[in-house]
N, C-alpha and C positions, 0 to 999 in steps of 0.2 A: 815843821816837823811832820813826818808821815804818821798817819794814825793806824793803829792796829785793828784787826777785826776781833770779834768775839771768839773766844776759844771754845772748843767742844766741852771742856769741863765747866766753863761758865754757863753755857747754854743749858746743860743738864742741871746744874745747881739752881739756876734761876727758874727753869720750868718746874723743877721739883717744888720750889717754894710756891709757885703759882698753882701747882697741882693741889697743894694743901688748901689753898683758897677755894679752888673748884669743889673739893670734897666738902668743905664747910658750907658753901653755897647750896650744893645739892641737898645736904642734910637739913639745912634750914628751910629750904623750899618744901621738900618732902612730898608726901602724898596725903590726900584728904583723910585717909584712915589713920595717919600717924600723929598722935597727940604732940603738941608743942611745935609743930612745923607751920610755916606760912600757909601752906595749902589747907591744913586742918582748920585754921582760923577763918580762912576765906570760905571754906565749906560751911562752917558754923553760921556765917553771915548769910550765905545762900539759903541754908535750911531755915533760918529765921524768916526770910522773905517767903519761902515756900509755905511756911506754917500759917501765913495769913489766910483766914478762911471766912471772915465775916463778909456779909454782902457788900458793905461799903469799902472793902479792901481789895476788890477784884482789880480795879484799875491800877492801884498801887503795885500789886503783884505783876501785872502785865508790864508796867513801866520799868520795874527794877530787876525782875528775875533774869532776863537775858544778860544784863551787865554783871549781876552777881555770879551767874554761871561762868561767864567769861573770865572773871577774876580767878576762879578755881583753876580753870584750864591754863591761864597764864602763869599761875604760881607753880604748876607742875611741869611746864614746858621747858625742857632742857636747852633748847636752842637759844632761849633768852640769856642763859648763862654764857654760852660760847660767844655771843655777840659782844659781851663786855670786853673780850680780849682781842677784838678785831684790830684795834689801833696798834696794840703791842706787836701782833703778828705781822702787820703791814710794815711796821718800822723795822722789824727784824729781817724780813725778806729784802727790804730796801737796803739795809746795811750790808747784808751778805752779797747781794747782787746776783744770786743764783737761786734756782729752785730749792726750796727747803728740803724736800724729800731726797733730792739728789745729794744735797750736802750731808744729810743725816746718814745716808747709806755710804757715802764716800768716807765719812769719819767713823763708821761702825757704831753709830749711836742709836739707842732706843729710848723712848720716853715713857713716862708713867701712863697707864691706861686712863687715869683721871685727866691727864692733860689732853689726850685725844678726845675723850668724851665731852669735856666742857671747855677746853682751852683752845684747841685747834683741831677741828674735825676734818681738816684736809690732809692730815698726816696719814701716810699709807700704813695699813695694818702691819706690814713687815717691820716697820720702825717702832712698834709699840709693844711694851711688855704686857702680857695678860695679867689679870688679877689672879690671885692664888686659886688654882683649879685642881681638884682632886681627880687624878687620872685613873686611879684604881686603888684597891685595898687588898690585904691578905690576912687571913685568919689561920694561924698555925694549929694543926691538929696532932702533930707529933714531929719527931726529928725528920727534917727534910720533906715534910708533907704539910698540906694545907689547901685552903680554898681561895682562889683569886676571884675577886669581884671587880668587873670592869666599871670604870667611872665615866667622867665626862671629858671629852676631848676639848682642846682649846678651839674657840671659834675663830678660825683663820680669816673670816670676813671682817673681823675687828682687830685681831692681834696677831703678832708673830709668835714663834715658839719661845721657850725659856729653858733655863737650867732646871733640873728636878732635884727633889730631896725626899728622903725617907722621914716619916714622923711616927714615933711609937704612939699607938692609940689605946692599947689595952692596959692591963695592970703591968707593973714592972716586968721586964723580960726575965725569963727564967735563968737557970744556972748555965745555960749554953748559949753562946753567941750565935747570931744568925747571919750567914753569908747570903746576900741577896743579889740576884741577877734579874734585871728588868729589860724586857724587849720593848724597844721604843720606836716611834715613827717621828721623823724630823719634819720640819716645815717644807722641805723639798721632796718628801715622800720616801726617803731612805729608811731602811730598817737598821737600827743600831742597838747595841747592848750596853747598858750601864750597870756597874756593879758597886757594891759597898757592903760594909759589915756593921750590924747593930750589936753593940757590946752586950755581954751577959749582964743581967740585972739593970739594964738601962731603964730609966724612969719614963712613965708616960709623958708625952710632950717633947721628948728629946728629938731634935732634928739633925739629920746628917745629909749634907749636900753631896750629890754624885757628880763626878767629872768636874767641869769648869763652867765659867760664866759665858763661854762662847757657844754653848749648846743652844739649839733651836728646836726643842722637842715639843710636839703638839699632842701626842697621844701615846698610850702604851697598850700592848696587846697580850702580854703575859708576864708573870712573875714566877721565878723558881727560887727555891731556897735550899741551903744545906744547914743542918743543925736546927736549933729552935726547940721549944717546949710547948706542949699542948696548952692553949690559952693565950699564947703570945699573939700580938696583932700590931699591924702597922699599915700606913698608907703611903702612896707615892703621889706627890703633888708638885706643881710648878712653883718656882721661887719668884716672888714679886720683886722687880727692880734690881735683880742681880746685875752688876755692872761688869761688862767685858773690857 
């Protein structure tokens, strides 16, 4: 009986599961300043060695301190996480029989930023969803008026673009809905406009997706509104792991 290949949906589902493992591993390894992480406890051991100051403890410090310092560095090093998944990645490429990035692009797939960060660092940025990134924000000062504050663009050396959404950030929106027009820059450098409406009296935290999951937006340059009430506020951000 002929054997089938992994489906695009299976690849995404399985790497999403492994992405959660990567996230937990990074959280547990942590940084030496973060209590409860592996690096924090390794740093505590290093500091205990460093604290030895008696005359007869000098050789003890010389013998142990380099190794204790190396433990902290090893605990924080992200590459040690990605090496865990080398066997899985090799098996997957062997199964497909083609370049993984070529396959991802041909199938229109993008993976979690966690998976590229710690699961497979060879995946091309264009095939990776960025983490949620605030591209800009808007403070309404009156009907059709307000102040746009530029945010952070997606780092295209690490990630591709993404679909964007509006999120209400101030107190509940006033009695007037806000029609929003966002001037955006795509991953290919094109300028496009995305529009949406924030309902009147929308609560803080409400999120409204603009356009569809096929968008590859990496930055915004302007926000214009119609309607709104002084004190309304919202931001524009990328959506993490929206599936096309």
